[in-house]
Chimera marker file (.cmm) of the C-alpha trace (Angstrom):
<marker_set name="trace">
<marker id="1" x="16.792" y="3.897" z="-3.177" r="1" g="1" b="0" radius="0.5"/>
<marker id="2" x="20.141" y="4.955" z="-1.787" r="1" g="1" b="0" radius="0.5"/>
<marker id="3" x="18.642" y="5.893" z="1.596" r="1" g="1" b="0" radius="0.5"/>
<marker id="4" x="16.603" y="2.687" z="1.876" r="1" g="1" b="0" radius="0.5"/>
<marker id="5" x="19.686" y="0.628" z="1.112" r="1" g="1" b="0" radius="0.5"/>
<marker id="6" x="21.646" y="2.520" z="3.738" r="1" g="1" b="0" radius="0.5"/>
<marker id="7" x="18.894" y="1.807" z="6.297" r="1" g="1" b="0" radius="0.5"/>
<marker id="8" x="19.118" y="-1.860" z="5.420" r="1" g="1" b="0" radius="0.5"/>
<marker id="9" x="22.865" y="-1.852" z="5.996" r="1" g="1" b="0" radius="0.5"/>
<marker id="10" x="22.109" y="-0.674" z="9.545" r="1" g="1" b="0" radius="0.5"/>
<marker id="11" x="19.150" y="-2.988" z="10.108" r="1" g="1" b="0" radius="0.5"/>
<marker id="12" x="18.728" y="-5.708" z="7.453" r="1" g="1" b="0" radius="0.5"/>
<marker id="13" x="15.246" y="-6.681" z="8.722" r="1" g="1" b="0" radius="0.5"/>
<marker id="14" x="13.708" y="-3.191" z="8.761" r="1" g="1" b="0" radius="0.5"/>
<marker id="15" x="10.644" y="-3.934" z="6.654" r="1" g="1" b="0" radius="0.5"/>
<marker id="16" x="9.665" y="-0.335" z="5.788" r="1" g="1" b="0" radius="0.5"/>
<marker id="17" x="12.882" y="-0.043" z="3.772" r="1" g="1" b="0" radius="0.5"/>
<marker id="18" x="11.748" y="-2.910" z="1.515" r="1" g="1" b="0" radius="0.5"/>
<marker id="19" x="8.401" y="-1.180" z="1.067" r="1" g="1" b="0" radius="0.5"/>
<marker id="20" x="10.200" y="2.033" z="0.048" r="1" g="1" b="0" radius="0.5"/>
<marker id="21" x="12.479" y="0.124" z="-2.315" r="1" g="1" b="0" radius="0.5"/>
<marker id="22" x="9.496" y="-1.564" z="-4.001" r="1" g="1" b="0" radius="0.5"/>
<marker id="23" x="7.857" y="1.780" z="-4.626" r="1" g="1" b="0" radius="0.5"/>
<marker id="24" x="11.007" y="3.416" z="-5.908" r="1" g="1" b="0" radius="0.5"/>
<marker id="25" x="11.934" y="0.505" z="-8.139" r="1" g="1" b="0" radius="0.5"/>
<marker id="26" x="8.420" y="0.311" z="-9.596" r="1" g="1" b="0" radius="0.5"/>
<marker id="27" x="8.421" y="4.049" z="-10.307" r="1" g="1" b="0" radius="0.5"/>
<marker id="28" x="11.746" y="3.692" z="-12.126" r="1" g="1" b="0" radius="0.5"/>
<marker id="29" x="10.513" y="0.706" z="-14.135" r="1" g="1" b="0" radius="0.5"/>
<marker id="30" x="12.920" y="-1.669" z="-12.311" r="1" g="1" b="0" radius="0.5"/>
<marker id="31" x="10.209" y="-4.313" z="-11.961" r="1" g="1" b="0" radius="0.5"/>
<marker id="32" x="12.282" y="-7.369" z="-11.084" r="1" g="1" b="0" radius="0.5"/>
<marker id="33" x="14.035" y="-5.404" z="-8.326" r="1" g="1" b="0" radius="0.5"/>
<marker id="34" x="10.631" y="-4.244" z="-7.080" r="1" g="1" b="0" radius="0.5"/>
<marker id="35" x="9.344" y="-7.808" z="-7.009" r="1" g="1" b="0" radius="0.5"/>
<marker id="36" x="12.498" y="-8.996" z="-5.196" r="1" g="1" b="0" radius="0.5"/>
<marker id="37" x="12.048" y="-6.240" z="-2.555" r="1" g="1" b="0" radius="0.5"/>
<marker id="38" x="8.439" y="-7.292" z="-2.069" r="1" g="1" b="0" radius="0.5"/>
<marker id="39" x="9.488" y="-10.929" z="-1.722" r="1" g="1" b="0" radius="0.5"/>
<marker id="40" x="11.908" y="-10.045" z="1.070" r="1" g="1" b="0" radius="0.5"/>
<marker id="41" x="9.227" y="-7.962" z="2.723" r="1" g="1" b="0" radius="0.5"/>
<marker id="42" x="6.886" y="-10.958" z="2.600" r="1" g="1" b="0" radius="0.5"/>
<marker id="43" x="9.413" y="-12.946" z="4.600" r="1" g="1" b="0" radius="0.5"/>
<marker id="44" x="9.469" y="-10.235" z="7.293" r="1" g="1" b="0" radius="0.5"/>
<marker id="45" x="5.757" y="-9.312" z="7.335" r="1" g="1" b="0" radius="0.5"/>
<marker id="46" x="3.526" y="-11.580" z="5.260" r="1" g="1" b="0" radius="0.5"/>
<marker id="47" x="0.573" y="-9.195" z="4.894" r="1" g="1" b="0" radius="0.5"/>
<marker id="48" x="2.627" y="-6.108" z="4.122" r="1" g="1" b="0" radius="0.5"/>
<marker id="49" x="4.664" y="-8.236" z="1.728" r="1" g="1" b="0" radius="0.5"/>
<marker id="50" x="1.628" y="-9.621" z="-0.103" r="1" g="1" b="0" radius="0.5"/>
<marker id="51" x="0.129" y="-6.135" z="-0.519" r="1" g="1" b="0" radius="0.5"/>
<marker id="52" x="3.443" y="-4.833" z="-1.749" r="1" g="1" b="0" radius="0.5"/>
<marker id="53" x="3.894" y="-7.835" z="-4.065" r="1" g="1" b="0" radius="0.5"/>
<marker id="54" x="0.483" y="-7.129" z="-5.595" r="1" g="1" b="0" radius="0.5"/>
<marker id="55" x="1.479" y="-3.532" z="-6.302" r="1" g="1" b="0" radius="0.5"/>
<marker id="56" x="4.793" y="-4.644" z="-7.764" r="1" g="1" b="0" radius="0.5"/>
<marker id="57" x="3.120" y="-7.137" z="-10.043" r="1" g="1" b="0" radius="0.5"/>
<marker id="58" x="0.495" y="-4.617" z="-11.160" r="1" g="1" b="0" radius="0.5"/>
<marker id="59" x="3.230" y="-2.080" z="-11.929" r="1" g="1" b="0" radius="0.5"/>
<marker id="60" x="5.099" y="-4.745" z="-13.897" r="1" g="1" b="0" radius="0.5"/>
<marker id="61" x="2.000" y="-5.560" z="-15.937" r="1" g="1" b="0" radius="0.5"/>
<marker id="62" x="1.698" y="-9.027" z="-14.370" r="1" g="1" b="0" radius="0.5"/>
<marker id="63" x="-1.909" y="-8.757" z="-13.241" r="1" g="1" b="0" radius="0.5"/>
<marker id="64" x="-2.543" y="-12.512" z="-13.136" r="1" g="1" b="0" radius="0.5"/>
<marker id="65" x="0.220" y="-12.951" z="-10.534" r="1" g="1" b="0" radius="0.5"/>
<marker id="66" x="-1.230" y="-10.067" z="-8.531" r="1" g="1" b="0" radius="0.5"/>
<marker id="67" x="-4.740" y="-11.520" z="-8.613" r="1" g="1" b="0" radius="0.5"/>
<marker id="68" x="-3.406" y="-14.884" z="-7.397" r="1" g="1" b="0" radius="0.5"/>
<marker id="69" x="-2.178" y="-13.242" z="-4.181" r="1" g="1" b="0" radius="0.5"/>
<marker id="70" x="-5.224" y="-11.136" z="-3.382" r="1" g="1" b="0" radius="0.5"/>
<marker id="71" x="-7.429" y="-13.873" z="-1.816" r="1" g="1" b="0" radius="0.5"/>
<marker id="72" x="-4.849" y="-14.398" z="0.935" r="1" g="1" b="0" radius="0.5"/>
<marker id="73" x="-4.842" y="-10.807" z="2.169" r="1" g="1" b="0" radius="0.5"/>
<marker id="74" x="-5.653" y="-10.094" z="5.801" r="1" g="1" b="0" radius="0.5"/>
<marker id="75" x="-8.334" y="-7.423" z="5.681" r="1" g="1" b="0" radius="0.5"/>
<marker id="76" x="-7.947" y="-6.868" z="9.458" r="1" g="1" b="0" radius="0.5"/>
<marker id="77" x="-4.233" y="-6.114" z="9.168" r="1" g="1" b="0" radius="0.5"/>
<marker id="78" x="-3.163" y="-3.195" z="11.467" r="1" g="1" b="0" radius="0.5"/>
<marker id="79" x="-1.955" y="-1.228" z="8.418" r="1" g="1" b="0" radius="0.5"/>
<marker id="80" x="-5.234" y="-1.497" z="6.527" r="1" g="1" b="0" radius="0.5"/>
<marker id="81" x="-4.308" y="1.302" z="4.137" r="1" g="1" b="0" radius="0.5"/>
<marker id="82" x="-1.704" y="-1.065" z="2.597" r="1" g="1" b="0" radius="0.5"/>
<marker id="83" x="-4.328" y="-3.782" z="2.073" r="1" g="1" b="0" radius="0.5"/>
<marker id="84" x="-6.700" y="-1.215" z="0.599" r="1" g="1" b="0" radius="0.5"/>
<marker id="85" x="-3.981" y="0.047" z="-1.743" r="1" g="1" b="0" radius="0.5"/>
<marker id="86" x="-3.489" y="-3.456" z="-3.056" r="1" g="1" b="0" radius="0.5"/>
<marker id="87" x="-7.203" y="-3.702" z="-3.920" r="1" g="1" b="0" radius="0.5"/>
<marker id="88" x="-7.069" y="-0.209" z="-5.414" r="1" g="1" b="0" radius="0.5"/>
<marker id="89" x="-4.096" y="-1.238" z="-7.585" r="1" g="1" b="0" radius="0.5"/>
<marker id="90" x="-6.211" y="-4.137" z="-8.806" r="1" g="1" b="0" radius="0.5"/>
<marker id="91" x="-8.992" y="-1.702" z="-9.711" r="1" g="1" b="0" radius="0.5"/>
<marker id="92" x="-11.351" y="-2.780" z="-6.915" r="1" g="1" b="0" radius="0.5"/>
<marker id="93" x="-12.252" y="0.599" z="-5.402" r="1" g="1" b="0" radius="0.5"/>
<marker id="94" x="-15.242" y="-0.735" z="-3.497" r="1" g="1" b="0" radius="0.5"/>
<marker id="95" x="-13.277" y="-3.327" z="-1.552" r="1" g="1" b="0" radius="0.5"/>
<marker id="96" x="-10.489" y="-0.803" z="-0.947" r="1" g="1" b="0" radius="0.5"/>
<marker id="97" x="-13.010" y="1.637" z="0.584" r="1" g="1" b="0" radius="0.5"/>
<marker id="98" x="-14.728" y="-1.118" z="2.614" r="1" g="1" b="0" radius="0.5"/>
<marker id="99" x="-11.343" y="-1.905" z="4.152" r="1" g="1" b="0" radius="0.5"/>
<marker id="100" x="-10.803" y="1.737" z="5.010" r="1" g="1" b="0" radius="0.5"/>
<marker id="101" x="-14.285" y="1.980" z="6.578" r="1" g="1" b="0" radius="0.5"/>
<marker id="102" x="-13.473" y="-1.033" z="8.808" r="1" g="1" b="0" radius="0.5"/>
<marker id="103" x="-10.128" y="0.556" z="9.740" r="1" g="1" b="0" radius="0.5"/>
<marker id="104" x="-11.952" y="3.773" z="10.630" r="1" g="1" b="0" radius="0.5"/>
<marker id="105" x="-14.406" y="1.911" z="12.910" r="1" g="1" b="0" radius="0.5"/>
<marker id="106" x="-11.550" y="0.277" z="14.878" r="1" g="1" b="0" radius="0.5"/>
<marker id="107" x="-9.438" y="3.506" z="14.907" r="1" g="1" b="0" radius="0.5"/>
<marker id="108" x="-6.388" y="2.182" z="13.093" r="1" g="1" b="0" radius="0.5"/>
<marker id="109" x="-3.658" y="4.757" z="13.667" r="1" g="1" b="0" radius="0.5"/>
<marker id="110" x="-2.196" y="4.670" z="10.153" r="1" g="1" b="0" radius="0.5"/>
<marker id="111" x="-5.464" y="5.514" z="8.417" r="1" g="1" b="0" radius="0.5"/>
<marker id="112" x="-4.838" y="9.293" z="8.085" r="1" g="1" b="0" radius="0.5"/>
<marker id="113" x="-2.085" y="8.556" z="5.559" r="1" g="1" b="0" radius="0.5"/>
<marker id="114" x="-4.764" y="7.874" z="2.930" r="1" g="1" b="0" radius="0.5"/>
<marker id="115" x="-5.165" y="11.628" z="2.432" r="1" g="1" b="0" radius="0.5"/>
<marker id="116" x="-1.498" y="12.271" z="1.660" r="1" g="1" b="0" radius="0.5"/>
<marker id="117" x="-0.281" y="12.566" z="-1.964" r="1" g="1" b="0" radius="0.5"/>
<marker id="118" x="2.096" y="9.843" z="-3.046" r="1" g="1" b="0" radius="0.5"/>
<marker id="119" x="0.977" y="7.213" z="-0.553" r="1" g="1" b="0" radius="0.5"/>
<marker id="120" x="-1.068" y="5.216" z="-3.022" r="1" g="1" b="0" radius="0.5"/>
<marker id="121" x="-4.513" y="6.770" z="-2.750" r="1" g="1" b="0" radius="0.5"/>
<marker id="122" x="-4.128" y="9.631" z="-5.252" r="1" g="1" b="0" radius="0.5"/>
<marker id="123" x="-6.496" y="7.959" z="-7.737" r="1" g="1" b="0" radius="0.5"/>
<marker id="124" x="-9.267" y="8.162" z="-5.137" r="1" g="1" b="0" radius="0.5"/>
<marker id="125" x="-8.896" y="11.798" z="-4.116" r="1" g="1" b="0" radius="0.5"/>
<marker id="126" x="-11.860" y="12.843" z="-6.262" r="1" g="1" b="0" radius="0.5"/>
<marker id="127" x="-14.073" y="10.059" z="-4.905" r="1" g="1" b="0" radius="0.5"/>
<marker id="128" x="-16.708" y="11.487" z="-2.545" r="1" g="1" b="0" radius="0.5"/>
<marker id="129" x="-16.580" y="8.351" z="-0.409" r="1" g="1" b="0" radius="0.5"/>
<marker id="130" x="-12.884" y="8.881" z="0.416" r="1" g="1" b="0" radius="0.5"/>
<marker id="131" x="-13.480" y="12.581" z="0.950" r="1" g="1" b="0" radius="0.5"/>
<marker id="132" x="-16.312" y="11.714" z="3.369" r="1" g="1" b="0" radius="0.5"/>
<marker id="133" x="-14.052" y="9.366" z="5.320" r="1" g="1" b="0" radius="0.5"/>
<marker id="134" x="-11.355" y="12.024" z="5.575" r="1" g="1" b="0" radius="0.5"/>
<marker id="135" x="-13.974" y="14.523" z="6.733" r="1" g="1" b="0" radius="0.5"/>
<marker id="136" x="-15.203" y="12.133" z="9.433" r="1" g="1" b="0" radius="0.5"/>
<marker id="137" x="-11.583" y="11.805" z="10.660" r="1" g="1" b="0" radius="0.5"/>
<marker id="138" x="-11.659" y="15.583" z="10.988" r="1" g="1" b="0" radius="0.5"/>
<marker id="139" x="-8.693" y="16.000" z="8.637" r="1" g="1" b="0" radius="0.5"/>
<marker id="140" x="-8.114" y="18.336" z="5.710" r="1" g="1" b="0" radius="0.5"/>
<marker id="141" x="-9.383" y="16.942" z="2.396" r="1" g="1" b="0" radius="0.5"/>
<marker id="142" x="-7.499" y="14.151" z="0.639" r="1" g="1" b="0" radius="0.5"/>
<marker id="143" x="-4.823" y="15.423" z="-1.721" r="1" g="1" b="0" radius="0.5"/>
<marker id="144" x="-3.673" y="18.194" z="0.566" r="1" g="1" b="0" radius="0.5"/>
<marker id="145" x="-6.177" y="20.803" z="-0.662" r="1" g="1" b="0" radius="0.5"/>
<link id1="1" id2="2" r="1" g="1" b="0" radius="0.2"/>
<link id1="2" id2="3" r="1" g="1" b="0" radius="0.2"/>
<link id1="3" id2="4" r="1" g="1" b="0" radius="0.2"/>
<link id1="4" id2="5" r="1" g="1" b="0" radius="0.2"/>
<link id1="5" id2="6" r="1" g="1" b="0" radius="0.2"/>
<link id1="6" id2="7" r="1" g="1" b="0" radius="0.2"/>
<link id1="7" id2="8" r="1" g="1" b="0" radius="0.2"/>
<link id1="8" id2="9" r="1" g="1" b="0" radius="0.2"/>
<link id1="9" id2="10" r="1" g="1" b="0" radius="0.2"/>
<link id1="10" id2="11" r="1" g="1" b="0" radius="0.2"/>
<link id1="11" id2="12" r="1" g="1" b="0" radius="0.2"/>
<link id1="12" id2="13" r="1" g="1" b="0" radius="0.2"/>
<link id1="13" id2="14" r="1" g="1" b="0" radius="0.2"/>
<link id1="14" id2="15" r="1" g="1" b="0" radius="0.2"/>
<link id1="15" id2="16" r="1" g="1" b="0" radius="0.2"/>
<link id1="16" id2="17" r="1" g="1" b="0" radius="0.2"/>
<link id1="17" id2="18" r="1" g="1" b="0" radius="0.2"/>
<link id1="18" id2="19" r="1" g="1" b="0" radius="0.2"/>
<link id1="19" id2="20" r="1" g="1" b="0" radius="0.2"/>
<link id1="20" id2="21" r="1" g="1" b="0" radius="0.2"/>
<link id1="21" id2="22" r="1" g="1" b="0" radius="0.2"/>
<link id1="22" id2="23" r="1" g="1" b="0" radius="0.2"/>
<link id1="23" id2="24" r="1" g="1" b="0" radius="0.2"/>
<link id1="24" id2="25" r="1" g="1" b="0" radius="0.2"/>
<link id1="25" id2="26" r="1" g="1" b="0" radius="0.2"/>
<link id1="26" id2="27" r="1" g="1" b="0" radius="0.2"/>
<link id1="27" id2="28" r="1" g="1" b="0" radius="0.2"/>
<link id1="28" id2="29" r="1" g="1" b="0" radius="0.2"/>
<link id1="29" id2="30" r="1" g="1" b="0" radius="0.2"/>
<link id1="30" id2="31" r="1" g="1" b="0" radius="0.2"/>
<link id1="31" id2="32" r="1" g="1" b="0" radius="0.2"/>
<link id1="32" id2="33" r="1" g="1" b="0" radius="0.2"/>
<link id1="33" id2="34" r="1" g="1" b="0" radius="0.2"/>
<link id1="34" id2="35" r="1" g="1" b="0" radius="0.2"/>
<link id1="35" id2="36" r="1" g="1" b="0" radius="0.2"/>
<link id1="36" id2="37" r="1" g="1" b="0" radius="0.2"/>
<link id1="37" id2="38" r="1" g="1" b="0" radius="0.2"/>
<link id1="38" id2="39" r="1" g="1" b="0" radius="0.2"/>
<link id1="39" id2="40" r="1" g="1" b="0" radius="0.2"/>
<link id1="40" id2="41" r="1" g="1" b="0" radius="0.2"/>
<link id1="41" id2="42" r="1" g="1" b="0" radius="0.2"/>
<link id1="42" id2="43" r="1" g="1" b="0" radius="0.2"/>
<link id1="43" id2="44" r="1" g="1" b="0" radius="0.2"/>
<link id1="44" id2="45" r="1" g="1" b="0" radius="0.2"/>
<link id1="45" id2="46" r="1" g="1" b="0" radius="0.2"/>
<link id1="46" id2="47" r="1" g="1" b="0" radius="0.2"/>
<link id1="47" id2="48" r="1" g="1" b="0" radius="0.2"/>
<link id1="48" id2="49" r="1" g="1" b="0" radius="0.2"/>
<link id1="49" id2="50" r="1" g="1" b="0" radius="0.2"/>
<link id1="50" id2="51" r="1" g="1" b="0" radius="0.2"/>
<link id1="51" id2="52" r="1" g="1" b="0" radius="0.2"/>
<link id1="52" id2="53" r="1" g="1" b="0" radius="0.2"/>
<link id1="53" id2="54" r="1" g="1" b="0" radius="0.2"/>
<link id1="54" id2="55" r="1" g="1" b="0" radius="0.2"/>
<link id1="55" id2="56" r="1" g="1" b="0" radius="0.2"/>
<link id1="56" id2="57" r="1" g="1" b="0" radius="0.2"/>
<link id1="57" id2="58" r="1" g="1" b="0" radius="0.2"/>
<link id1="58" id2="59" r="1" g="1" b="0" radius="0.2"/>
<link id1="59" id2="60" r="1" g="1" b="0" radius="0.2"/>
<link id1="60" id2="61" r="1" g="1" b="0" radius="0.2"/>
<link id1="61" id2="62" r="1" g="1" b="0" radius="0.2"/>
<link id1="62" id2="63" r="1" g="1" b="0" radius="0.2"/>
<link id1="63" id2="64" r="1" g="1" b="0" radius="0.2"/>
<link id1="64" id2="65" r="1" g="1" b="0" radius="0.2"/>
<link id1="65" id2="66" r="1" g="1" b="0" radius="0.2"/>
<link id1="66" id2="67" r="1" g="1" b="0" radius="0.2"/>
<link id1="67" id2="68" r="1" g="1" b="0" radius="0.2"/>
<link id1="68" id2="69" r="1" g="1" b="0" radius="0.2"/>
<link id1="69" id2="70" r="1" g="1" b="0" radius="0.2"/>
<link id1="70" id2="71" r="1" g="1" b="0" radius="0.2"/>
<link id1="71" id2="72" r="1" g="1" b="0" radius="0.2"/>
<link id1="72" id2="73" r="1" g="1" b="0" radius="0.2"/>
<link id1="73" id2="74" r="1" g="1" b="0" radius="0.2"/>
<link id1="74" id2="75" r="1" g="1" b="0" radius="0.2"/>
<link id1="75" id2="76" r="1" g="1" b="0" radius="0.2"/>
<link id1="76" id2="77" r="1" g="1" b="0" radius="0.2"/>
<link id1="77" id2="78" r="1" g="1" b="0" radius="0.2"/>
<link id1="78" id2="79" r="1" g="1" b="0" radius="0.2"/>
<link id1="79" id2="80" r="1" g="1" b="0" radius="0.2"/>
<link id1="80" id2="81" r="1" g="1" b="0" radius="0.2"/>
<link id1="81" id2="82" r="1" g="1" b="0" radius="0.2"/>
<link id1="82" id2="83" r="1" g="1" b="0" radius="0.2"/>
<link id1="83" id2="84" r="1" g="1" b="0" radius="0.2"/>
<link id1="84" id2="85" r="1" g="1" b="0" radius="0.2"/>
<link id1="85" id2="86" r="1" g="1" b="0" radius="0.2"/>
<link id1="86" id2="87" r="1" g="1" b="0" radius="0.2"/>
<link id1="87" id2="88" r="1" g="1" b="0" radius="0.2"/>
<link id1="88" id2="89" r="1" g="1" b="0" radius="0.2"/>
<link id1="89" id2="90" r="1" g="1" b="0" radius="0.2"/>
<link id1="90" id2="91" r="1" g="1" b="0" radius="0.2"/>
<link id1="91" id2="92" r="1" g="1" b="0" radius="0.2"/>
<link id1="92" id2="93" r="1" g="1" b="0" radius="0.2"/>
<link id1="93" id2="94" r="1" g="1" b="0" radius="0.2"/>
<link id1="94" id2="95" r="1" g="1" b="0" radius="0.2"/>
<link id1="95" id2="96" r="1" g="1" b="0" radius="0.2"/>
<link id1="96" id2="97" r="1" g="1" b="0" radius="0.2"/>
<link id1="97" id2="98" r="1" g="1" b="0" radius="0.2"/>
<link id1="98" id2="99" r="1" g="1" b="0" radius="0.2"/>
<link id1="99" id2="100" r="1" g="1" b="0" radius="0.2"/>
<link id1="100" id2="101" r="1" g="1" b="0" radius="0.2"/>
<link id1="101" id2="102" r="1" g="1" b="0" radius="0.2"/>
<link id1="102" id2="103" r="1" g="1" b="0" radius="0.2"/>
<link id1="103" id2="104" r="1" g="1" b="0" radius="0.2"/>
<link id1="104" id2="105" r="1" g="1" b="0" radius="0.2"/>
<link id1="105" id2="106" r="1" g="1" b="0" radius="0.2"/>
<link id1="106" id2="107" r="1" g="1" b="0" radius="0.2"/>
<link id1="107" id2="108" r="1" g="1" b="0" radius="0.2"/>
<link id1="108" id2="109" r="1" g="1" b="0" radius="0.2"/>
<link id1="109" id2="110" r="1" g="1" b="0" radius="0.2"/>
<link id1="110" id2="111" r="1" g="1" b="0" radius="0.2"/>
<link id1="111" id2="112" r="1" g="1" b="0" radius="0.2"/>
<link id1="112" id2="113" r="1" g="1" b="0" radius="0.2"/>
<link id1="113" id2="114" r="1" g="1" b="0" radius="0.2"/>
<link id1="114" id2="115" r="1" g="1" b="0" radius="0.2"/>
<link id1="115" id2="116" r="1" g="1" b="0" radius="0.2"/>
<link id1="116" id2="117" r="1" g="1" b="0" radius="0.2"/>
<link id1="117" id2="118" r="1" g="1" b="0" radius="0.2"/>
<link id1="118" id2="119" r="1" g="1" b="0" radius="0.2"/>
<link id1="119" id2="120" r="1" g="1" b="0" radius="0.2"/>
<link id1="120" id2="121" r="1" g="1" b="0" radius="0.2"/>
<link id1="121" id2="122" r="1" g="1" b="0" radius="0.2"/>
<link id1="122" id2="123" r="1" g="1" b="0" radius="0.2"/>
<link id1="123" id2="124" r="1" g="1" b="0" radius="0.2"/>
<link id1="124" id2="125" r="1" g="1" b="0" radius="0.2"/>
<link id1="125" id2="126" r="1" g="1" b="0" radius="0.2"/>
<link id1="126" id2="127" r="1" g="1" b="0" radius="0.2"/>
<link id1="127" id2="128" r="1" g="1" b="0" radius="0.2"/>
<link id1="128" id2="129" r="1" g="1" b="0" radius="0.2"/>
<link id1="129" id2="130" r="1" g="1" b="0" radius="0.2"/>
<link id1="130" id2="131" r="1" g="1" b="0" radius="0.2"/>
<link id1="131" id2="132" r="1" g="1" b="0" radius="0.2"/>
<link id1="132" id2="133" r="1" g="1" b="0" radius="0.2"/>
<link id1="133" id2="134" r="1" g="1" b="0" radius="0.2"/>
<link id1="134" id2="135" r="1" g="1" b="0" radius="0.2"/>
<link id1="135" id2="136" r="1" g="1" b="0" radius="0.2"/>
<link id1="136" id2="137" r="1" g="1" b="0" radius="0.2"/>
<link id1="137" id2="138" r="1" g="1" b="0" radius="0.2"/>
<link id1="138" id2="139" r="1" g="1" b="0" radius="0.2"/>
<link id1="139" id2="140" r="1" g="1" b="0" radius="0.2"/>
<link id1="140" id2="141" r="1" g="1" b="0" radius="0.2"/>
<link id1="141" id2="142" r="1" g="1" b="0" radius="0.2"/>
<link id1="142" id2="143" r="1" g="1" b="0" radius="0.2"/>
<link id1="143" id2="144" r="1" g="1" b="0" radius="0.2"/>
<link id1="144" id2="145" r="1" g="1" b="0" radius="0.2"/>
</marker_set>
């Protein structure tokens, strides 16, 4: 939180800092702060902001608000893993994996992050479909094993 805030002092519109703040606030149970960070991110990057807002609402136990945002997500967003994480947070593993498959077909450069612990996909590490995708990317198995 401290480092993300420092980054925002240097560059107030650096959207990744708001993403980091949302995650950190949610993990600490600071749900209103997480939602506020996601709102600011939405102003800077609407798709990243919506995905982040969904995850903030889910973490806060406000599933209805999260579901209201989901239909507006851009499934062709260049950072597809974020969109997939939003669907995963909503419990829709099939849609999350469909988004990853599409990202794989168009060679989205951020896709390898799905195999790293702590980036939102941990709940899927045991799923053979994710493991198959990681194998096809010629990367070590998801979860760092």
